[in-house]
N, C-alpha and C positions, 0 to 999 in steps of 0.2 A: 191217592189218599196220602195222608201223613202217617208215618210210622217211625218207631224207634228201632234201630238196628244195631246189633253188636257185630262189628266187622272182624274183630279179633279179641281174644280173651284179655282181660285187664281190669283196670279200675273204672270208676263211674264215668271217666272221660270217654270211655268206649261206647257210651250210649249216645248215638248220633241220630238226629231227626232228619228223615229223608222223605222224598216223594217215592211211593211204591205203587205198582199197579193194583187195582182193586181185585182182591181175591175172588175166585168163583167157587161156589159150593159144589162139591162132587156128590155122587149118589149117597143118600143117607145123611147129608149135611145141610146146615143152614148158614146163611150169611147174616152176621149181626152187626148193626151199626152200634159201635161201642160208645156208651155214655159214661162208663166208669170201669177202669181196669185195676184190679187189686194188685198190690205189691206184697210179695212174701219174701222171707229171708232166703228161700231157695232161689229166688231170682238173682240175688246178689252172688250166691255161690255159682250159679250157672254162668253169670257174666264173667266170673273169675276163671271158669273152667274147672271148678272144684266140686261140681254137683255130680254124684254118681249117675252114669247113663244120661247125662245132660246133653243138650243140643250142641252141635258143632257150628262155628261161625261160617258164613254169616247167618244170623237168626234174629227174629223178632221175639223178645222175651214176653213173659206174661202167661199165666196158666189159668186165669179166671177173669171173667168180665161180666158186666151187666149192660143191657141195652135193648134194642128193638130189632126183631127179626125183619131183615130187609129183603131176603130172597130165599127160595127153597131149592135144594138140589133134587135130582131125580129120585122119585119114589117117596119123597117126604110130603106128608099131608098135614102134619102138626109138629110143632106149634106153627100156626098160620102166620103169614106175613103181617106185620104190625103188632105182633104180640110182645109185651114186655117180658124179658127173660133174663136169667143169669145162666152162665154156662162154664163148665170145665173145657179148656181149649188150649191151643198153643198160639202164640202170636197176639196176645191181648193188648200189648202196648201199641195200639194203632187205632185209626178212626173206624176201621172195619176189620172183622176177623171171622174166620170160619170155625164152626164147631159141629161135632156129631149131634144129630138131632136127639139121640138117646142120652146125651150128656147135657142137654139144654132143658132148663126147668122154668116153667111159667112163673112170673113174679107177681105176687099179690099187689094190688093198687096201693095198699097201705105201706109198702116197703119201697123206699127210694133206691136209686141205682147204686150210689156210693155205699150205703149201709149193706146192700145186698151182697157186695163182694166180700164183706166180712163174714158172711154166713157160709161161704163155700169151703175153701181150703182151711181157713182158721176156725170157723164156727163148727164145721163137721169134725175137725181134728179134736177140738175141745170136747165135743159131745161123745165121740167114740172112745176117747181116752178114759172117760168115766163110765161108759157103758160096756166096753169090751176089754180094753187093755188092762184096766184095774177096776173091775165092776164095783161101783160104790154101793156100800150098804148104809142104811140109815144110821146116822150118828157118828160115822167114821170121820176122822180128822184128815184134812188134806192140806198139803203144801204145794203152792204153785210158784214156780220160778218165773222171772220176767213177767210178773203179774200185771204190769202196765202195758204189755205188748198185745199184739192181736189175738193170739191164742190164749195167753194168760188172762187178759181181762174178761174173756168169755168164760174161761174155765172157772174163775172165781165165782162168777154168777151162776153158772150151771151147777157147780158143786152144791151151792146153797139150794137151788131149785130142786135138785135130786135128793135132798135130805141130809147133806153133810152136817157134821157137828161143827167143830172148830175148823175154820179155813184161814190159813196164813199165806200171805203173798210176799214175794221178795221184789224189791225195786231199788234203784241206785240213788234216787234223789228224793228230797222231802216232798216235792210237788207230786211226784209219781206215787209215793207211798200214801199220801192223803187221798189221791184219786182211787187207789186200790181199795182203801177203806170205804170210800163212798160207794163202790161197787158191791160192797157187802162182806169184805174180808174182816175177820175178827181182829186181825193183827197184820201189820206190814213191817218187814224188817229190811235193813240195808245189808245186802249180801256182799258189799264191798268192804265192810268192816269186820275185823277179826272178832270171832266169837258169835257170829250170827246164828250158827246152829243152836247154841245155848238159848238164844232168844226165842227160837222156834219151840224148843222143848218147854221153856217156861210158859209159853202161850197155851200149851196143852197140859199144863199141870205136871210137867216133868216126864210125861209118858212118851213123848215123841209122836210124830204123825204116822198114820197108817198107810197113807198114799202120798207119794211125792211125784208130781208131774213136772218133769225137767226138760225144758227146751234148750238148755245150754250144753248138756253132756259134760258137766264140770266134774271129772273123775278125780281131780286133785284138790278140790276145794272143800272137802269135808262133807260131801253130800250124804253119806251114810249116817253121820252123827245125829241129825234130827229125826231119823227114822226109828219108829217103834219096833220092838221085837215082833217078827212076823209081817212087818210092813213091806210094801212093794214100791220100788223106785222105777218109774217108767221114763225112759229117755226117748223123746220124740224129735230132738234136734241136736246139733253138734257144734254150736257156735264156739264152744271152748274145748270141745272134746279132743282137739289135737295137741293139748298141752301135755298129756301123759296118760299112762294107763293106771289101772287100779292097783293100789299098793298091797303088799302082803298083809299089813295091818287091817286094811279094809276087807280083805278076803276072810281073815279070821273073824272079824265082826260079823260079816255076812253069814259065816258058817254057824257061829254060836248063837246068833240072834234069829236064825231061821228066816232071814230076809230074802227078798227076791229082786233081781234086776232084770228088766226086759226092755226091749226096743219096741217102737210102734211107728207105723207110717200109714197115712190115709189111703195109700195104694191098695191096702187090704180090702177096702170096701168099694172102690171105684167101679168094680165089675158087678156090684150088687145094686142095681137101680131101685129095687123095692126097699132095701135098707136105707138108702139115701133119702128116698121119698118119705118114708116113715119118720126119719130123723128130722127132716126139714118141716114136716107138718107139726111136729111137737115144738120145734123152734119158732115157727111162725105163730103158733098159739101163745107161746110165752111173750113174743113181741106184741101181739094184739092185745094181750091182757095187761101190758105194761110191766110185767115181771122181769123181762129181759131188756136191757138197755144197750143199744148199739149206737155209738157216737163216733163219727169220723172227724177227728180233730185236724188231721193233716191231709190236705188236698193240694195236688200240684197239677198244673196244665201239662199236657203231653210233652211239650217242648222242654219242660223242667224235670225230666226223668233223672238226669244226672244229679240235680240238687236233691231230689227225693231219696236216691240211693245214698248220697252223702249224709243226709240227715239221719237215716236209719243206722248207718255205720257209726255215726257219732253219738248214737243213743239219745238223740234229741226229740224223738217222736214218742207219742203216746197213742196206744190203740192202733187201729187200722190206718194204713197209708194208701192213698189211691191216686191214680192219674185220671184226669178228666179231659178227654180229647175235645 
């Protein structure tokens, strides 16, 4: 089979297309013929050797995929061979990949393979950010960073579906901001321009947002400024978090405004199949009713994994990015 391998840590050029032996499912596992492999920012960090507890070279990247069950390992009776599925796994950048049967979810016929990858890491992250990390109450205002990205574009929509009041998204280009508003955001601001926090506050009538979902970890970019007193800033990614720590001024603001900073990772619920199943049932319902829109604008063939990573790093992509073997 064809697969993308990282032989040594480094840039996108380390993503090499190779012929690899077909993997065999072990006990409790299934073999999946991959139709779409999702790309997440964590894949870029893993490729660079900068992802905590990440894989060591040589490895095949990819933590989520959708496809068809091709074979069952010992002791597995479901999902049956031929079933359309999506799964959490390792080694998704390949024509075939092995997944634990417990982490393999049957896919409704109404959901295509590429959009399905959107619903796993990124979709469930957006969902549980609003359900667990910062439980959204009806009417609360929400700020979503990188709102044109995979998690952000879903978080904007889910916030509205869960009853949010004002939803503001940040994005770097006019085209991305227009798309964010089409998704349902009440306002979209350019986070690369000085004074963007004031724009966020203006969108909330000067009050600031009660929930800030931040996938960048930008601790030096004024992240606390748009936050309302008593608000919560949830950091679920660290694209910019290496720039520096929280300043003394920010700590004083945090103290006297009774604000909260917390981190969140989807790993928290990966060991809770019932929670994941319930979340996906609600998400599938939103999709079926047309209230949630999942659009994959950037699709690359498996051999173009390097170009896909380059496009993400250059911030040229919108929404989910997938590889299609």
